[in-house]
Each structure stands twice: as structure tokens, then as C-alpha cells.
ROBA-317792 format. One record per residue: residue number from 1; x, y, z of N, C-alpha, C, O in turn; residue in one letter. Coordinates in Angstrom, 3 decimals, padded with zeros to 6 digits. Layout:
# residues N
+-----+----------+----------+----------+----------+----------+----------+----------+----------+----------+----------+----------+----------+------+
! pos !     n_xx !     n_yy !     n_zz !    ca_xx !    ca_yy !    ca_zz !     c_xx !     c_yy !     c_zz !     o_xx !     o_yy !     o_zz ! code !
+-----+----------+----------+----------+----------+----------+----------+----------+----------+----------+----------+----------+----------+------+
! NUM !        X !        Y !        Z !        X !        Y !        Z !        X !        Y !        Z !        X !        Y !        Z !    a !
...
+-----+----------+----------+----------+----------+----------+----------+----------+----------+----------+----------+----------+----------+------+
# end
This chain:
# residues 81
+-----+----------+----------+----------+----------+----------+----------+----------+----------+----------+----------+----------+----------+------+
! pos !     n_xx !     n_yy !     n_zz !    ca_xx !    ca_yy !    ca_zz !     c_xx !     c_yy !     c_zz !     o_xx !     o_yy !     o_zz ! code !
+-----+----------+----------+----------+----------+----------+----------+----------+----------+----------+----------+----------+----------+------+
!   1 !  000.888 ! -001.186 ! -000.087 !  000.316 !  000.165 ! -000.097 !  000.970 !  000.851 ! -000.048 !  002.091 !  000.646 !  000.417 !    x !
!   2 !  000.421 !  002.445 ! -000.687 !  001.224 !  003.303 ! -001.414 !  000.345 !  004.594 !  000.273 ! -000.796 !  004.659 !  000.732 !    x !
!   3 !  001.750 !  005.383 !  000.643 !  001.128 !  006.530 !  001.875 !  000.057 !  007.335 !  000.774 !  000.112 !  008.534 !  001.047 !    x !
!   4 ! -000.701 !  007.139 ! -000.138 ! -002.147 !  008.063 ! -000.564 ! -002.004 !  009.205 ! -000.890 ! -002.843 !  010.081 ! -000.679 !    x !
!   5 ! -000.632 !  009.416 ! -001.604 ! -000.253 !  010.683 ! -002.591 ! -000.923 !  010.770 ! -003.952 ! -001.277 !  009.845 ! -004.682 !    x !
!   6 ! -000.991 !  011.683 ! -004.080 ! -001.477 !  011.703 ! -005.788 ! -000.515 !  011.640 ! -006.969 !  000.526 !  012.294 ! -006.903 !    x !
!   7 ! -000.749 !  010.994 ! -007.910 !  000.191 !  011.346 ! -009.142 ! -000.610 !  011.644 ! -010.033 ! -001.752 !  011.186 ! -010.082 !    x !
!   8 ! -000.109 !  012.480 ! -010.890 ! -000.047 !  013.257 ! -011.901 ! -000.134 !  012.437 ! -013.222 !  000.657 !  011.625 ! -013.702 !    x !
!   9 ! -001.513 !  012.964 ! -013.726 ! -001.773 !  011.918 ! -015.134 ! -001.472 !  013.000 ! -015.707 ! -001.353 !  014.071 ! -015.113 !    x !
!  10 ! -001.264 !  012.771 ! -017.359 !  000.131 !  013.385 ! -018.515 ! -001.491 !  012.964 ! -019.472 ! -001.921 !  011.834 ! -019.703 !    x !
!  11 ! -002.094 !  014.272 ! -019.861 ! -003.176 !  014.191 ! -021.155 ! -003.012 !  013.954 ! -022.376 ! -003.874 !  013.788 ! -023.239 !    x !
!  12 ! -000.894 !  013.919 ! -022.548 ! -000.081 !  014.391 ! -023.872 ! -000.246 !  013.070 ! -024.416 ! -000.592 !  012.173 ! -023.647 !    x !
!  13 ! -000.061 !  012.840 ! -025.544 !  000.119 !  011.114 ! -025.660 !  001.362 !  011.154 ! -026.117 !  001.704 !  012.129 ! -026.787 !    x !
!  14 !  002.483 !  009.871 ! -025.784 !  003.282 !  009.801 ! -025.769 !  003.911 !  008.372 ! -026.506 !  003.166 !  007.393 ! -026.519 !    x !
!  15 !  005.387 !  008.246 ! -027.166 !  005.571 !  007.654 ! -028.538 !  005.999 !  006.439 ! -026.921 !  005.812 !  006.479 ! -025.705 !    x !
!  16 !  006.733 !  005.355 ! -028.077 !  006.447 !  004.754 ! -027.392 !  008.285 !  004.482 ! -025.846 !  008.283 !  003.816 ! -024.811 !    x !
!  17 !  009.536 !  005.395 ! -026.505 !  009.873 !  005.766 ! -025.628 !  009.536 !  006.791 ! -024.845 !  010.274 !  007.776 ! -024.861 !    x !
!  18 !  008.723 !  006.786 ! -024.257 !  008.245 !  007.898 ! -022.943 !  008.381 !  009.293 ! -023.834 !  008.230 !  010.309 ! -023.155 !    x !
!  19 !  008.604 !  009.472 ! -025.036 !  008.704 !  011.340 ! -025.108 !  007.510 !  011.474 ! -025.921 !  007.080 !  010.768 ! -026.833 !    x !
!  20 !  006.842 !  013.090 ! -025.109 !  005.763 !  013.261 ! -025.802 !  005.727 !  013.876 ! -027.260 !  006.505 !  014.650 ! -027.818 !    x !
!  21 !  004.621 !  013.302 ! -027.663 !  004.118 !  013.063 ! -028.944 !  004.366 !  014.688 ! -029.601 !  003.440 !  015.461 ! -029.354 !    x !
!  22 !  005.389 !  015.188 ! -030.311 !  005.077 !  016.926 ! -030.872 !  004.444 !  016.845 ! -032.225 !  005.022 !  016.299 ! -033.165 !    x !
!  23 !  003.238 !  017.396 ! -032.329 !  002.945 !  017.869 ! -033.683 !  003.081 !  019.670 ! -033.971 !  003.378 !  020.661 ! -033.304 !    x !
!  24 !  002.746 !  019.420 ! -035.109 !  003.361 !  020.951 ! -035.636 !  002.386 !  022.222 ! -034.748 !  002.762 !  023.307 ! -034.304 !    x !
!  25 !  001.246 !  021.681 ! -034.723 !  000.657 !  022.670 ! -033.780 ! -000.208 !  022.411 ! -031.851 ! -001.064 !  023.002 ! -031.192 !    x !
!  26 !  000.579 !  021.343 ! -031.683 !  000.923 !  020.546 ! -030.481 ! -000.226 !  019.388 ! -030.655 ! -000.751 !  019.219 ! -031.756 !    x !
!  27 ! -000.504 !  018.787 ! -029.788 ! -001.244 !  017.179 ! -030.083 ! -002.049 !  017.160 ! -029.095 ! -002.421 !  016.098 ! -028.593 !    x !
!  28 ! -002.519 !  018.584 ! -028.581 ! -003.876 !  018.143 ! -027.030 ! -004.360 !  019.290 ! -026.809 ! -003.666 !  020.162 ! -027.331 !    x !
!  29 ! -005.525 !  019.802 ! -026.095 ! -006.324 !  021.218 ! -026.575 ! -005.893 !  021.352 ! -024.817 ! -006.070 !  020.557 ! -023.893 !    x !
!  30 ! -005.212 !  022.829 ! -024.860 ! -004.940 !  023.283 ! -023.324 ! -005.317 !  024.496 ! -023.208 ! -004.347 !  025.248 ! -023.293 !    x !
!  31 ! -006.381 !  025.084 ! -023.036 ! -007.172 !  026.506 ! -022.940 ! -005.837 !  027.526 ! -022.864 ! -004.997 !  027.291 ! -021.995 !    x !
!  32 ! -005.575 !  029.105 ! -024.138 ! -004.515 !  029.701 ! -024.188 ! -005.133 !  030.725 ! -023.017 ! -006.314 !  030.821 ! -022.685 !    x !
!  33 ! -004.135 !  031.365 ! -022.560 ! -004.283 !  032.196 ! -021.611 ! -004.735 !  033.670 ! -021.781 ! -005.151 !  034.499 ! -020.972 !    x !
!  34 ! -004.484 !  033.707 ! -023.243 ! -004.732 !  035.341 ! -023.755 ! -005.936 !  035.026 ! -024.878 ! -006.102 !  033.837 ! -025.152 !    x !
!  35 ! -006.776 !  036.003 ! -025.537 ! -008.020 !  035.870 ! -026.622 ! -006.847 !  036.647 ! -027.594 ! -006.056 !  037.512 ! -027.218 !    x !
!  36 ! -006.954 !  036.198 ! -028.651 ! -005.356 !  036.457 ! -029.788 ! -005.677 !  038.214 ! -030.270 ! -006.771 !  038.706 ! -030.544 !    x !
!  37 ! -004.582 !  038.763 ! -030.255 ! -004.816 !  039.773 ! -030.321 ! -004.770 !  040.417 ! -031.928 ! -004.628 !  041.628 ! -032.097 !    x !
!  38 ! -004.865 !  039.748 ! -032.729 ! -004.196 !  039.889 ! -034.426 ! -005.616 !  040.529 ! -035.129 ! -006.741 !  040.047 ! -035.001 !    x !
!  39 ! -005.267 !  041.692 ! -035.869 ! -006.095 !  042.409 ! -036.287 ! -006.637 !  041.911 ! -037.659 ! -006.180 !  040.895 ! -038.183 !    x !
!  40 ! -007.663 !  042.684 ! -038.247 ! -008.124 !  042.477 ! -039.384 ! -007.058 !  042.010 ! -040.895 ! -007.389 !  041.136 ! -041.697 !    x !
!  41 ! -006.183 !  042.572 ! -040.957 ! -005.579 !  042.851 ! -041.674 ! -004.663 !  041.436 ! -041.291 ! -005.155 !  040.543 ! -041.981 !    x !
!  42 ! -003.650 !  040.933 ! -040.558 ! -003.374 !  040.187 ! -039.905 ! -003.610 !  038.989 ! -040.408 ! -002.818 !  038.239 ! -040.978 !    x !
!  43 ! -004.917 !  038.812 ! -040.135 ! -006.083 !  037.252 ! -040.310 ! -006.505 !  037.319 ! -041.982 ! -007.114 !  036.382 ! -042.497 !    x !
!  44 ! -006.142 !  038.437 ! -042.696 ! -006.316 !  038.535 ! -044.492 ! -004.994 !  038.302 ! -044.907 ! -004.866 !  038.105 ! -046.116 !    x !
!  45 ! -003.981 !  038.273 ! -044.222 ! -002.726 !  037.544 ! -045.067 ! -001.982 !  036.383 ! -044.235 ! -000.788 !  036.098 ! -044.319 !    x !
!  46 ! -002.969 !  035.767 ! -043.399 ! -002.483 !  034.674 ! -042.214 ! -002.210 !  033.399 ! -043.331 ! -002.946 !  033.071 ! -044.262 !    x !
!  47 ! -001.216 !  032.939 ! -043.018 ! -001.055 !  031.470 ! -044.058 ! -001.885 !  030.193 ! -043.297 ! -001.816 !  030.008 ! -042.082 !    x !
!  48 ! -002.734 !  029.288 ! -044.286 ! -003.671 !  028.320 ! -043.560 ! -003.490 !  027.620 ! -042.366 ! -004.384 !  027.284 ! -041.590 !    x !
!  49 ! -001.780 !  027.329 ! -042.204 ! -001.104 !  026.140 ! -041.648 ! -001.572 !  027.558 ! -040.348 ! -002.174 !  027.302 ! -039.306 !    x !
!  50 ! -001.232 !  028.632 ! -040.653 ! -001.543 !  029.083 ! -038.866 ! -002.563 !  029.480 ! -038.375 ! -002.655 !  029.858 ! -037.206 !    x !
!  51 ! -003.493 !  029.454 ! -039.205 ! -004.995 !  029.807 ! -039.214 ! -005.490 !  028.248 ! -038.049 ! -006.178 !  028.222 ! -037.028 !    x !
!  52 ! -004.829 !  027.232 ! -038.737 ! -005.071 !  026.186 ! -038.410 ! -004.739 !  025.877 ! -036.578 ! -005.408 !  025.496 ! -035.618 !    x !
!  53 ! -003.703 !  026.183 ! -036.758 ! -003.156 !  026.452 ! -035.135 ! -003.751 !  027.159 ! -034.289 ! -004.029 !  026.816 ! -033.140 !    x !
!  54 ! -004.009 !  028.300 ! -034.856 ! -004.869 !  029.089 ! -033.649 ! -006.079 !  028.673 ! -033.666 ! -006.502 !  028.717 ! -032.511 !    x !
!  55 ! -007.116 !  028.165 ! -034.612 ! -007.991 !  027.427 ! -034.342 ! -008.431 !  026.309 ! -033.580 ! -009.540 !  026.224 ! -033.052 !    x !
!  56 ! -007.089 !  025.035 ! -033.519 ! -007.160 !  024.360 ! -033.083 ! -006.363 !  024.873 ! -031.575 ! -006.162 !  023.985 ! -030.747 !    x !
!  57 ! -006.072 !  025.809 ! -031.355 ! -005.580 !  026.381 ! -029.944 ! -006.840 !  026.730 ! -029.009 ! -006.528 !  026.738 ! -027.818 !    x !
!  58 ! -008.063 !  026.994 ! -029.242 ! -008.998 !  027.538 ! -029.069 ! -010.327 !  026.491 ! -029.068 ! -011.491 !  026.747 ! -028.761 !    x !
!  59 ! -009.552 !  024.838 ! -029.658 ! -010.598 !  023.995 ! -029.374 ! -011.695 !  023.747 ! -030.592 ! -012.383 !  022.736 ! -030.449 !    x !
!  60 ! -011.964 !  024.628 ! -031.885 ! -012.233 !  025.116 ! -032.946 ! -011.655 !  024.134 ! -034.319 ! -010.638 !  024.304 ! -034.991 !    x !
!  61 ! -012.962 !  022.822 ! -034.464 ! -012.268 !  022.124 ! -036.265 ! -012.925 !  023.303 ! -037.034 ! -014.052 !  023.667 ! -036.701 !    x !
!  62 ! -012.372 !  023.814 ! -037.885 ! -013.244 !  024.111 ! -039.212 ! -012.632 !  023.369 ! -041.014 ! -011.572 !  023.174 ! -041.609 !    x !
!  63 ! -013.583 !  023.255 ! -041.154 ! -013.451 !  022.464 ! -042.901 ! -013.757 !  023.173 ! -043.594 ! -014.676 !  023.893 ! -043.203 !    x !
!  64 ! -013.247 !  023.417 ! -044.936 ! -013.013 !  024.405 ! -045.581 ! -011.851 !  024.967 ! -046.196 ! -010.831 !  024.628 ! -045.596 !    x !
!  65 ! -011.654 !  025.676 ! -047.139 ! -010.372 !  026.262 ! -047.869 ! -010.265 !  027.624 ! -046.541 ! -010.932 !  027.915 ! -045.548 !    x !
!  66 ! -008.869 !  028.248 ! -047.313 ! -008.300 !  029.147 ! -046.381 ! -008.995 !  030.125 ! -046.449 ! -009.154 !  030.601 ! -045.325 !    x !
!  67 ! -009.728 !  030.925 ! -047.569 ! -010.598 !  031.892 ! -047.483 ! -011.810 !  031.290 ! -046.084 ! -011.854 !  031.841 ! -044.984 !    x !
!  68 ! -012.400 !  030.479 ! -046.349 ! -013.371 !  030.029 ! -045.167 ! -012.870 !  030.270 ! -043.723 ! -013.455 !  030.901 ! -042.843 !    x !
!  69 ! -011.467 !  029.537 ! -043.637 ! -011.156 !  029.632 ! -042.348 ! -011.194 !  031.246 ! -041.884 ! -011.771 !  031.721 ! -040.907 !    x !
!  70 ! -010.341 !  031.978 ! -042.967 ! -010.413 !  033.061 ! -042.753 ! -011.240 !  033.794 ! -042.057 ! -010.885 !  034.499 ! -041.112 !    x !
!  71 ! -012.426 !  033.679 ! -042.481 ! -013.668 !  034.317 ! -042.200 ! -014.292 !  034.025 ! -041.081 ! -014.550 !  034.975 ! -040.342 !    x !
!  72 ! -014.583 !  033.038 ! -040.775 ! -014.855 !  031.856 ! -039.367 ! -013.533 !  032.704 ! -038.408 ! -013.971 !  032.930 ! -037.280 !    x !
!  73 ! -012.250 !  033.152 ! -038.553 ! -011.503 !  033.438 ! -037.399 ! -011.847 !  034.690 ! -036.994 ! -011.769 !  034.921 ! -035.787 !    x !
!  74 ! -012.267 !  035.686 ! -037.846 ! -011.911 !  037.181 ! -038.160 ! -013.734 !  037.185 ! -037.607 ! -014.135 !  038.141 ! -036.944 !    x !
!  75 ! -014.693 !  036.026 ! -037.975 ! -016.353 !  036.563 ! -037.068 ! -016.015 !  035.984 ! -035.528 ! -016.718 !  036.366 ! -034.592 !    x !
!  76 ! -014.998 !  035.122 ! -035.325 ! -014.978 !  034.550 ! -034.083 ! -013.982 !  035.601 ! -033.379 ! -014.345 !  036.278 ! -032.417 !    x !
!  77 ! -013.150 !  035.650 ! -033.743 ! -011.905 !  036.522 ! -033.039 ! -012.385 !  038.148 ! -033.001 ! -012.531 !  038.730 ! -031.926 !    x !
!  78 ! -012.575 !  038.698 ! -034.087 ! -012.407 !  040.022 ! -033.703 ! -014.012 !  041.066 ! -033.375 ! -015.031 !  040.999 ! -034.063 !    x !
!  79 ! -013.878 !  041.648 ! -032.581 ! -014.718 !  042.455 ! -032.026 ! -015.465 !  043.583 ! -032.870 ! -014.726 !  044.525 ! -033.156 !    x !
!  80 ! -017.008 !  043.701 ! -033.409 ! -017.273 !  044.802 ! -034.365 ! -017.522 !  046.394 ! -033.509 ! -018.355 !  046.744 ! -032.672 !    x !
!  81 ! -016.611 !  046.962 ! -034.037 ! -017.072 !  048.734 ! -033.206 ! -018.629 !  049.305 ! -032.914 ! -018.795 !  050.410 ! -032.398 !    x !
+-----+----------+----------+----------+----------+----------+----------+----------+----------+----------+----------+----------+----------+------+
# end
């Protein structure tokens, strides 16, 4: 019987050698600390891979072409005045 302590449990996927598996955008959801600070002009030129990573960070899965992803990101993260 152990001393009743708590063990830390990682939700990150691991490879066979015990190393954490890394993907380009991270392999697991972790709530970001800050709201994205991009302007409309930033979203208009943002490459698709970066849009995918940003949306994935916030737990949003968007399908479609890069223009649809841009439109979705702007509608989600930009506040209208």
C-alpha cells in the first residue's frame, strides 16, 4: 500500500520511448491564457497552417478552404465596433 499521495496524470499522447509526441500545432487541447490579438489585416494575410493552429488552440475544428477559415476566424475573434 502506498502513502496515499496523488499522482500526476498527463493527457498528452506519448511515444513508445516515453517522449511526448509533438505535432506542428500541438497534439492536445490546452486553453490559451490570452485572447488572440490579431487585426483584420493580420487574418487577411495569415497562412492556412497558422489559421489551423490558431483555431485548434481554441478547440475549433473548421473545414473548408483558406478563405472560409479566415472568414470564420475573423467572425470568431474580431469584435465589431
